[in-house]
C-alpha positions as CSV (number, residue, x, y, z in Angstrom):
1,M,0.8,-9.3,-5.3
2,I,1.6,-6.7,-2.5
3,T,1.2,-3.3,-3.5
4,G,1.5,0.2,-1.7
5,L,-0.8,3.0,-2.7
6,S,0.8,6.2,-3.6
7,N,0.9,9.5,-5.6
8,P,3.7,10.2,-8.0
9,K,7.1,9.5,-6.3
10,N,9.0,12.7,-7.4
11,T,6.5,15.0,-5.8
12,Y,4.9,13.2,-3.0
13,H,7.1,10.3,-1.9
14,N,7.6,11.9,1.7
15,T,3.9,12.5,2.3
16,R,1.6,10.7,4.6
17,H,-0.6,9.5,1.7
18,N,2.4,7.5,0.3
19,L,2.9,5.3,3.2
20,G,2.0,2.4,1.1
21,S,5.0,3.0,-1.0
22,W,7.1,3.3,2.2
23,Y,5.9,0.0,3.2
24,I,6.8,-1.6,-0.2
25,Y,10.3,-0.1,-0.3
26,A,11.0,-1.4,3.4
27,L,9.7,-4.7,2.5
28,A,12.1,-4.8,-0.6
29,K,15.0,-3.5,1.3
30,N,14.3,-6.2,4.0
31,F,15.0,-8.8,1.2
32,N,17.7,-6.7,-0.4
33,I,15.9,-6.3,-3.7
34,L,15.2,-3.3,-5.9
35,L,12.0,-2.2,-7.6
36,K,12.3,-0.9,-11.2
37,E,10.2,1.4,-13.1
38,E,8.0,-0.5,-15.5
39,K,6.0,2.2,-17.7
40,K,3.6,-0.1,-19.1
41,F,2.3,-0.7,-15.5
42,F,2.6,3.0,-14.5
43,G,4.7,2.1,-11.6
44,F,7.7,0.3,-9.9
45,I,7.7,-3.5,-9.8
46,T,9.9,-6.4,-8.7
47,S,9.4,-10.1,-8.1
48,I,10.3,-11.9,-5.0
49,R,9.9,-15.5,-3.5
50,I,8.8,-15.5,0.1
51,Y,8.3,-19.0,1.5
52,S,6.8,-20.9,-1.4
53,N,4.9,-17.8,-2.6
54,N,5.9,-16.0,-5.9
55,I,5.2,-12.3,-5.1
56,R,5.1,-9.2,-7.2
57,L,5.8,-6.1,-5.2
58,F,4.1,-3.1,-6.8
59,I,4.0,0.7,-6.4
60,P,1.8,2.7,-8.7
61,N,3.5,6.1,-9.9
62,I,0.3,7.8,-10.7
63,F,-2.3,9.7,-8.8
64,M,-3.8,8.0,-5.9
65,N,-7.4,8.3,-7.3
66,I,-6.4,6.2,-10.3
67,N,-4.1,3.6,-8.6
68,G,-6.6,1.0,-9.3
69,N,-5.9,1.2,-13.0
70,A,-2.3,0.3,-12.6
71,I,-2.9,-2.3,-10.0
72,H,-5.6,-3.9,-12.3
73,K,-3.1,-3.8,-15.2
74,V,-0.4,-5.8,-13.3
75,A,-3.1,-8.1,-11.8
76,S,-4.4,-8.8,-15.3
77,F,-1.0,-9.3,-16.9
78,Y,0.1,-11.7,-14.3
79,N,-3.2,-13.4,-13.7
80,I,-3.5,-12.4,-10.1
81,N,-7.0,-12.4,-8.5
82,L,-8.0,-9.6,-6.3
83,D,-8.2,-11.9,-3.3
84,E,-4.6,-12.6,-3.8
85,I,-3.6,-9.0,-3.3
86,L,-2.3,-7.2,-0.3
87,V,-2.8,-3.5,-0.3
88,A,-0.9,-1.3,1.9
89,H,-2.2,2.4,2.6
90,D,-2.4,5.3,5.1
91,D,-5.4,5.3,7.3
92,L,-6.8,8.5,9.2
93,D,-8.7,6.4,11.5
94,L,-5.9,4.7,13.0
95,E,-3.3,6.4,15.5
96,C,0.0,7.1,14.0
97,G,2.3,4.2,14.7
98,T,-0.6,1.7,14.5
99,A,-1.0,-0.8,11.7
100,K,-3.8,-3.3,11.3
101,I,-4.6,-6.0,8.6
102,K,-8.1,-6.4,7.2
103,Y,-9.8,-8.5,4.8
104,S,-13.0,-7.8,2.8
105,Y,-13.8,-4.2,3.9
106,G,-14.9,-1.3,1.8
107,H,-12.8,1.8,0.8
108,G,-13.7,3.9,4.0
109,G,-13.4,7.0,1.9
110,H,-9.8,6.2,0.7
111,N,-9.6,7.2,-2.9
112,G,-7.0,4.8,-3.7
113,L,-9.0,1.8,-2.4
114,R,-12.2,3.3,-4.0
115,S,-10.2,3.1,-7.4
116,I,-9.1,-0.5,-6.8
117,I,-12.7,-1.7,-6.0
118,N,-14.1,0.3,-9.2
119,H,-11.4,-1.4,-11.4
120,F,-12.1,-4.9,-10.1
121,N,-15.8,-4.7,-10.8
122,K,-16.7,-3.6,-7.0
123,K,-15.5,-6.9,-5.5
124,I,-14.0,-5.8,-2.2
125,N,-12.4,-9.2,-1.1
126,F,-8.8,-8.2,-0.7
127,Y,-6.3,-7.8,2.1
128,R,-5.4,-4.5,3.3
129,F,-2.6,-3.3,5.7
130,R,-3.8,0.1,7.2
131,I,-0.9,2.2,8.5
132,G,-2.2,4.9,10.8
133,I,-1.4,8.5,10.3
134,S,-4.2,9.9,12.6
135,R,-6.7,12.5,11.8
136,P,-6.1,16.3,11.8
137,K,-8.3,18.3,14.3
138,N,-10.1,20.1,11.4
139,K,-11.8,18.0,8.8
140,K,-11.4,20.7,6.2
141,E,-7.6,20.1,6.4
142,I,-7.7,16.4,5.5
143,S,-6.5,16.8,2.0
144,S,-3.6,19.1,2.9
145,F,-2.7,16.8,5.9
146,V,-2.5,13.6,3.8
147,L,-0.3,15.5,1.1
148,S,2.1,16.9,3.7
149,N,5.1,15.3,5.3
150,P,4.8,13.9,8.7
151,T,6.7,15.5,11.6
152,T,10.1,13.7,12.7
153,E,8.1,12.0,15.7
154,E,5.3,10.8,13.3
155,T,8.0,9.5,10.8
156,N,9.5,7.4,13.7
157,L,6.2,6.0,14.8
158,I,5.3,5.3,11.1
159,D,8.6,3.3,10.7
160,I,7.9,1.2,13.8
161,S,4.3,0.5,12.3
162,I,5.9,-0.4,8.9
163,Q,8.3,-2.9,10.6
164,Y,5.3,-4.5,12.4
165,A,3.5,-4.6,9.0
166,I,6.3,-6.5,7.4
167,R,6.4,-9.0,10.2
168,E,2.8,-9.4,10.0
169,T,3.0,-9.8,6.2
170,L,5.6,-12.7,6.5
171,V,3.2,-14.5,9.1
172,L,0.4,-14.2,6.6
173,L,2.5,-15.4,3.7
174,N,3.7,-18.3,5.9
175,K,0.2,-19.4,6.6
176,M,-0.7,-19.1,3.0
177,S,2.0,-21.4,2.0
178,N,1.2,-24.2,4.3
């Protein structure tokens, strides 16, 4: 499964905190497929075959701090192990326009990752695609910063980093299929 962390789409889609969903929508567009809302999973889902991998693309449509609940429901329903999940999310510790893949790291203060770790019994072995948003100068502004829209310049940098993340995802999936 490849999932993008997010807050509810109608209110928060264009915010920095929803970059995980931006990545999933861009990946789906790359393969010319659409996600459909699935209320029992509290989000949007589709299936795709990439190389020899059957992949579920999933975007939770609930608040970030409970994304783990929705992701766990999908994983349980389709019998997907945590180490078979790639989670895309925004990252304050990376410069805007940067994306990095990690494996087996903690939540780093990210509430969506914390929720996943809690719902999967604290096992932290999963892939993460960190998409940089930079950090606001004032630490007290983090909440309002992640829940606000990026500037046009930041959006352009984010789009570049998402395209990079898609290319790297395809490399990872190709390695897994061999």
